[in-house]
N, C-alpha and C positions, 0 to 999 in steps of 0.2 A: 651741285654733282659731284666735282672732283674732291670734293673735304670726304664726303660720303664715299664712293668708291674707298677714296683713305683709308676711312674709319674701318671701313666690313674687311678691306686689307688684312686690316692691326686686330683685327679679331677672331678670326679666321687663323694670322700666324699666333695669338699665343691660346688660342685653343690644340690646333696643332699641339700647343707647345707641351699645353695641358692636358694630355694624352700619351706621346713622347712620354713624357716623367708618369708619369703612371702605371702605364704600360710596361717600364722599367724598374718599378718597384714591388709590381704586384705578381712578376711573370721572372717564377726562381731559376737562375742562372746553371747550380746545378741541380745534374739527373734525383741526388739523393738525398741527405744529408745525418748520418750517422757519428759525425764525432762534436768537440767543441770546435777545434780548429776548421773546420769545413759548414761551419757556421758563421766562423771568424767567416773565413773568406769569401763566404755569399756572400758579405754583407757588404766587404768591399766593395768586388764584381759590381754591387747595384749602386753603388754610394760613383766608383766608375760608370760603369753602362750610366745615370741620369744624370753623370755630370758631361760626359757624350752626349751624349740629347740633346742639353738643354743646351751646349754649344752648338748644336748641327740646327739643327732647327731654328734658333737665330742666327747666326749670320746668313741661313737660306732667307728666317721672316726679316731681314733688314736686306738681302740683297733684290727681294722682289718687289719690296713694301719702297726704297729710293730708283729701282724701275718707272716703277708704275707712276708715281711720284713725277719724279721729270717726263716722263714720255706728258703728263697729264699738264704739269704747267709748261709744257713748250723749249727744256733747255737741253741743246745740243751736247752741253761738252759739262761734262762730272764738275760741281767746285771742290778746291786742295784746303779742309778744313786743319794748319797745325795742332790743334788743341785737340781736336779727334783722332787725328794719326797717337798723335801717344795714345789717347785710352787704348787703344785697339794694338796701340805695341806693350802696354806695359799692365794690361788687366791678360794678359795671356801668359807673359809671365808671370805676375802673381798666380794662377793660376796654376801652369810648371808647376812649381813651389809648393805649393796647400799639396798639392797630392804627392811629390816629392816625397814630403813629412809626415802626409798621412800611411802610404804607399809602409814604408822603411821602419814607419811603427809599427804596422802591422800585420807585417810578413818580423815585426820577433815579437809580435806577440804569438805567432801561430810556432815562431823553431824555439820558442822560452822554454827551459831544458822544468821540470820538475822535479823540486827534492825530494819528493814523496812516489817517484815513481818505479813499477814494475818492472825492469827491464827485462825485452826479451830475445837473447841472436835469431838470426835470422841466415841457414847459411841456403846459400841456393847453388841447385849444381842444372847439369841439365835432366830431366825436365822436373826438375821437382824443387820444392821449398821444406825445407822441415827447418822449424819452430822449438828452440830449445829455454825453455825460464831456468832460471841463472838459478835464483833464492829456491825452490825448488827442485832443479837437477831434474825437471821431465821435458819432455820430448816428444818431439809432434808431428805431425804431415797437415794438422789443422787451427789456425789460431785463433786460441778458443781467449776471446777478454770479459774483465768486470765491465758496466755499466761504470761510467763517477768516478773509477779508478782512474786519474795518467796514466801512459805503456810509455817506455821507451824504447823501440822496435833498434836493437844495430844491427847491419846487415851488412857481407862481407856475398860472395859470388867462390866460387868451390876451382871453375872455368872460364871461362868467359864471361865479359857483361852483359849481366841483366836488367828488368826496370819491374819492380814491384808496382801495385797501381788498383788502389780497389776505389774505384768511380763512386761509393759515399763518403768514401777519408777527407775525400777532397785533392787530392796530394799524390802524390808518387817517385820515388824516388830509388834510383839507381844498384843496382849492389854491385861489388869489382872487385876484383880476384882483388887481394895483398894488400884491400882497404876495409874501414870500416865507414858508415856513412851511418849517420841516427834522424829515428824522427820519430817525435813526442804523439801519441795521440791520445786520447778522452777519454768514450765510449760515452754520447747521449742517453743510444736505445735498445735494449736488444732484437735481437734477428740477426738471417741470417746472410751473409754479405761473402761476395765471390772477388780473389784477390788475382790474382793476371799479369806474367808477366807481355809488358810496353814493351823490350826491347829487344829487336829480333835477334836471338839466339842459339837458332839451329832449323836443321827439318822439323823438331815437331815444338816449334816454337808457342804453336795453336792448343798442341796439349798444358802447358805451362801452368797448373791453378790452381787453385784452393781454398776451401772453403775457410770462413771467417765468421763464426759464432759470437755475437757480445749478447749475453749470458748477465741474471742475475748473481750480485754481490757472493748470494749461498751453495745458487748454482757449479757459480765459480772456482767455491772453495772444494765445492764436494769432486768436481767432476779432478782438480789440481791433486786434489785424495787419495782420490781413487787413479790416480793415468804414475801414482811411483813406484 
């Protein structure tokens, strides 16, 4: 009877672990993905959530298993194992090291500048955005980007600190007076997205928005030519 109870608890724990990992893998952590960088970020979040699910359910499962087993065997005091102590100290240390190394590589991939990137300077001011296409000498209040082409966005502010955020890009970046910050994006699909200011910047903060259009390369080139 005791062995059967322990087996059932073990199977239940493994089942919960499998369900938890499956949910993490299937559920998309970002509301929408429109760039390569957002895709990389989503993959990273799934890995982190998966690790967290395994650790949480594994630890809680072992806790329940040990409690029930000790109760069924009539043990009033836990037995100390130096070998087991080394395992639960060493395993988390190795896991943290792996996560740190993966995180550094992931951030490097996301933030890596592309040598052939199109440069767009972005000037933030209360309460609007100005996008300037350097090579074409075109200015616009709408951010228009071509699919498949890396774009380096260079941000600054004409007054106070702002923050540019397009949820489908997976990243946001501050626009700071007298400073240039950069964000590289590589659009994956066409569509209309919304960019907003994510830093409280004054009475009109909620109105500081911009349309973001991602177009096929030919359509983008036609727009760029007509805007000159």
